[in-house]
C-alpha positions, 0 to 999 in steps of 0.5 A: 952726660959728658958731652951736655958737659961740654957743649953747656956753653955753646949750646947754652945748656943750662938745667937738667933732665932725667931720663927713661928708656926702654929697649927690646933685645932679643925677647927682653925689654931693658927699661933704664931709668935715671931720675923721677920718671917711672914705668910699669908693666901691666899684665893680666891686671897685675902691676911690675914695676920696672924702675923708681924714682930716685929721690934725697930719700931713695937714695940717702946712703949713697949721698951721705957715704959720698959726704963722709968721704969727701967732706969738702964738697960740703963747704963747710955748710952742711952735715952729712948726718940726718936729724928728724928736724933742725938742730937748735943751739939751744940744744947743744950736749943734749942727745938727739935721734940721727943716723948716718950712712950706715944706718936703716934704724936711728941712734942717740947722741949727743949734739955738738956744734958741727951738727948745727949745720944744715942737713945735706938731706933736708924734708920728707917726701916729695918735699926732700932736697938735696942742699935744699936745692933738688929733689932728684938725685939721678939724671943728666946735666945740671953741671953748674947747679950751685947751692943759692947764694954759694960757690958749693957745686950740687952735680957731684951728688947727682949720678948720670948712671942709670938703674936697668931692670929686665923684662922677659917676655918669653916667659909668659903669654901676653894679650893685647891688653898688656902694656909697658907704660912710661911716664914722667914725674908729671903723671906720677906725681898725681897719678899711682900705679892702681889708677894707671892701671884702671885707665889702661884698662878702662880704655883698652877694653872699649877698643878693638883688640886689634886696633893699633890706635888704642895704646896712643888713646890710652897715653892721651887719656893719662896725660888729660886726666893728669892735667886735669880741668882749668878751672877758677882756682886752677888746674883741677882733678876728677876729684878736685885736688890739683892737677900735675903742674909738670910736664907729662910724656907718656908712652904706652907699649903694647907687650903682645897680641895678634901681631896683625894691625890691618 
């Protein structure tokens, strides 16, 4: 991330990206994630999450705590408090539910003038945004990202530090159908863990266990099904819902098997 910052002018590096990496070392898989890509292990039909998405909702308390400690980052335009909806001027003096960086639940407070500012985190689910701008809270780059029509930088709220999860392969016996699946948000935006596992099992069982191409075919099939088919109303999935409009990258890594692919 520091290198991107140093080279962003000379190499014209604008924007940012997430990072998802898997490293095999001494019988263990280390999966590191910073962003909204995800990884799962499918072992004997069981789904084991190896990462989680970093969004304004999942990192709400970290973001609010930073804003509480450094209110100057809010540029006098935002409040670190969260409300169920935008506070209106006519509600001054009334009580409304809110929560701050120390709260998991909600409590009531009397609305004050400062509460009329736009909330640091606004929206729900995939529509949640930090400062009404970005929906991912960890990743690389975005050093010049600012709130629209302002000089308020968003980078201080974006962490480049990944969460690392460890999976010990020596604790289990793995068959050729046990895999680690890594995918960008283009996959997970339209496909859930169970659907991915279903495609994995469907494709793998149609190939011989010692055929190394089977894992490449699984990755290709996941990409194709997430993109959908181009129809009159755009890209559509098999259920006629919108296909992914984002970049889709998928890796399928075998965890076990005969070990002889000749």
